[in-house]
Kinemage of the C-alpha trace (Angstrom):
@kinemage 1
@onewidth
@group {chain A} dominant
@subgroup {mainchain}
@vectorlist {calphas} color= white
{ca met a 1} P 112.211 53.798 82.990
{ca arg a 2} L 114.554 55.450 80.408
{ca thr a 3} L 113.572 57.780 77.173
{ca tyr a 4} L 114.906 58.551 74.164
{ca thr a 5} L 115.066 60.369 70.953
{ca ile a 6} L 114.903 58.028 68.006
{ca val a 7} L 115.940 59.574 64.258
{ca val a 8} L 112.803 57.978 61.863
{ca glu a 9} L 114.719 58.731 58.346
{ca pro a 10} L 112.228 57.924 54.865
{ca glu a 11} L 113.789 55.115 52.448
{ca glu a 12} L 113.299 55.604 48.376
{ca asp a 13} L 111.546 52.279 49.138
{ca gly a 14} L 108.909 53.648 51.227
{ca gly a 15} L 110.350 52.025 54.052
{ca cys a 16} L 111.270 54.355 57.129
{ca phe a 17} L 115.723 53.882 58.403
{ca val a 18} L 115.370 54.483 62.414
{ca thr a 19} L 118.672 55.600 64.164
{ca val a 20} L 119.080 57.000 68.239
{ca pro a 21} L 121.436 58.553 68.910
{ca ala a 22} L 121.935 58.272 71.961
{ca leu a 23} L 123.256 54.665 71.238
{ca pro a 24} L 125.362 54.491 68.640
{ca gly a 25} L 125.189 50.838 66.914
{ca cys a 26} L 121.473 51.138 67.265
{ca leu a 27} L 119.478 51.115 64.217
{ca thr a 28} L 115.901 49.330 62.863
{ca arg a 29} L 113.627 49.296 60.279
{ca gly a 30} L 110.716 49.734 59.522
{ca ser a 31} L 107.257 50.685 57.506
{ca thr a 32} L 105.194 53.101 59.434
{ca val a 33} L 105.823 55.216 61.999
{ca glu a 34} L 104.380 53.219 64.683
{ca glu a 35} L 106.189 49.945 63.322
{ca cys a 36} L 109.394 52.035 63.398
{ca gln a 37} L 109.141 53.267 67.125
{ca ala a 38} L 108.128 49.983 68.000
{ca arg a 39} L 110.765 48.466 66.536
{ca ala a 40} L 113.223 50.760 68.212
{ca ala a 41} L 111.503 49.964 71.831
{ca glu a 42} L 112.584 46.440 71.257
{ca ala a 43} L 116.139 47.487 70.064
{ca ile a 44} L 116.826 49.939 73.098
{ca gly a 45} L 115.938 46.969 75.441
{ca met a 46} L 117.862 45.429 73.642
{ca arg a 47} L 121.363 47.307 73.010
{ca ile a 48} L 120.407 48.564 76.826
{ca ala a 49} L 120.408 44.418 78.051
{ca gly a 50} L 124.108 44.016 76.030
{ca leu a 51} L 125.827 47.017 77.065
{ca val a 52} L 124.431 45.740 81.410
{ca ala a 53} L 125.650 42.586 80.644
{ca asp a 54} L 129.058 44.100 79.191
{ca gly a 55} L 129.657 45.721 82.815
{ca glu a 56} L 129.257 49.177 80.211
{ca gln a 57} L 127.726 52.415 81.565
{ca val a 58} L 124.191 52.248 80.127
{ca pro a 59} L 124.272 56.050 77.714
{ca ala a 60} L 121.735 58.681 79.780
{ca glu a 61} L 120.003 61.514 77.015
{ca ala a 62} L 122.577 64.168 77.770
{ca gly a 63} L 120.225 65.830 76.100
{ca lys a 64} L 117.552 66.636 72.655
{ca pro a 65} L 118.562 66.417 69.623
{ca gln a 66} L 118.528 69.194 67.234
{ca leu a 67} L 117.334 69.152 63.457
{ca leu a 68} L 119.742 71.718 61.638
{ca ser a 69} L 119.519 72.417 57.897
{ca val a 70} L 122.984 73.617 55.440
{ca thr a 71} L 122.916 75.399 52.113
{ca val a 72} L 126.188 74.947 50.572
{ca ala a 73} L 126.903 75.376 46.733
{ca ala a 74} L 126.525 72.698 44.275
Protein backbone atom coordinates (compact mmCIF):
# COMPACT_ATOMS: atom_id res chain seq x y z
CA MET A 1 0.00 0.00 0.00
CA ARG A 2 1.19 3.51 -0.83
CA THR A 3 -0.22 6.87 0.18
CA TYR A 4 0.06 9.94 -2.03
CA THR A 5 -0.98 13.53 -1.48
CA ILE A 6 -3.38 14.89 -4.09
CA VAL A 7 -3.99 18.56 -4.86
CA VAL A 8 -7.61 19.45 -5.63
CA GLU A 9 -8.05 22.83 -7.31
CA PRO A 10 -11.47 24.34 -8.09
CA GLU A 11 -12.22 25.14 -11.71
CA GLU A 12 -14.40 27.92 -13.06
CA ASP A 13 -17.05 25.46 -14.28
CA GLY A 14 -17.59 24.16 -10.75
CA GLY A 15 -15.55 20.99 -11.07
CA CYS A 16 -12.10 20.33 -9.69
CA PHE A 17 -8.73 19.54 -11.26
CA VAL A 18 -6.57 17.00 -9.42
CA THR A 19 -2.80 16.53 -9.55
CA VAL A 20 -0.45 14.18 -7.73
CA PRO A 21 2.81 16.04 -7.00
CA ALA A 22 4.85 12.86 -6.43
CA LEU A 23 3.69 11.38 -9.77
CA PRO A 24 4.17 14.00 -12.49
CA GLY A 25 1.64 13.61 -15.28
CA CYS A 26 -0.88 11.89 -13.03
CA LEU A 27 -4.01 14.06 -13.25
CA THR A 28 -7.76 13.76 -13.23
CA ARG A 29 -10.93 15.78 -12.66
CA GLY A 30 -14.07 15.42 -10.58
CA SER A 31 -17.26 17.19 -9.62
CA THR A 32 -16.98 16.71 -5.86
CA VAL A 33 -14.12 16.13 -3.44
CA GLU A 34 -15.26 12.54 -2.98
CA GLU A 35 -15.29 11.97 -6.74
CA CYS A 36 -11.85 13.57 -6.98
CA GLN A 37 -10.49 11.17 -4.37
CA ALA A 38 -11.98 8.14 -6.11
CA ARG A 39 -10.73 9.20 -9.53
CA ALA A 40 -7.31 10.05 -8.12
CA ALA A 41 -7.04 6.56 -6.62
CA GLU A 42 -7.84 5.09 -10.05
CA ALA A 43 -5.38 7.40 -11.83
CA ILE A 44 -2.61 6.64 -9.33
CA GLY A 45 -3.19 2.90 -9.71
CA MET A 46 -3.02 3.19 -13.49
CA ARG A 47 0.11 5.35 -13.36
CA ILE A 48 1.86 2.91 -11.03
CA ALA A 49 0.87 -0.05 -13.24
CA GLY A 50 2.30 1.77 -16.26
CA LEU A 51 5.57 2.50 -14.50
CA VAL A 52 5.91 -1.12 -13.39
CA ALA A 53 5.09 -2.39 -16.90
CA ASP A 54 7.78 -0.11 -18.32
CA GLY A 55 10.32 -1.32 -15.75
CA GLU A 56 10.55 2.12 -14.16
CA GLN A 57 10.82 2.84 -10.46
CA VAL A 58 7.63 3.91 -8.68
CA PRO A 59 8.32 7.19 -6.83
CA ALA A 60 7.45 7.42 -3.16
CA GLU A 61 6.25 10.67 -1.72
CA ALA A 62 9.37 12.34 -0.27
CA GLY A 63 7.45 14.67 2.03
CA LYS A 64 4.15 16.47 2.27
CA PRO A 65 3.75 19.30 -0.25
CA GLN A 66 3.22 22.75 1.23
CA LEU A 67 0.76 25.37 0.08
CA LEU A 68 2.27 28.83 0.42
CA SER A 69 1.12 32.30 -0.58
CA VAL A 70 3.26 34.92 -2.25
CA THR A 71 2.12 38.53 -2.71
CA VAL A 72 3.36 40.47 -5.73
CA ALA A 73 2.69 43.93 -7.09
CA ALA A 74 0.28 43.70 -10.01
